[in-house]
Steps between C-alpha positions, in 0.01 A plus 500: 500500500353367178640290221436558134552295190585712195464352162623554143420288201515463124233387251571127555430520877226277642309480829669171583849661458400801711365278778816286500742788509319683783498177699873445428590853606294463810675168579846646430447764769280304740204722445162355607270779367507791261271793564514658152571396142647790307498530124584774260192706406593504126488117465206283521472126525174304495623308801593790737181491705505123533859513617412756771201278606730191515717678763218695666698813427394853404573574137687830459570664162820711515530800264816530287617827665505321833687211350765744372528655854575145639791430265776607734378237756490214247766229482441388143548727197398394146572666167217287342255637748628853462456473119145363526366706790730796584561353838861379527458288809305178564131573469425229760742658752374850439136388538576317827684797643240751402208309650683421826451854623729677741863376524471238234782234483529209252558153642734436210518523124217406279446131402399386149287207372414489137343839412443614858724685746422535871670703776397528866531813714407595853393835623285686756198519266327809365 
């Protein structure tokens, strides 16, 4: 079983916010280690690689078609995200689910800090 942190963010997001929200999500669900950090492949932040290094996690870029496939499993749905990206559910939740591999399950709904959202999922890996 692996644990994946999925992220979404807006233009104001910072590395500091990303680190804090991942740590907060891990603490909420008593997770000691994440195996992967999943991000949408159509967004880039200068801090992505540094964030993955901070948690010693593999960085995985998830394509939009895969995010769309994950929508039925997501807990959070957003009209704002849908209008901006075409993905009606939480990007963070969809990323976490997609990168968790077989039988993915969210620990809970995504969490928000400033311009960053984070969701944790577990699965059997790829």
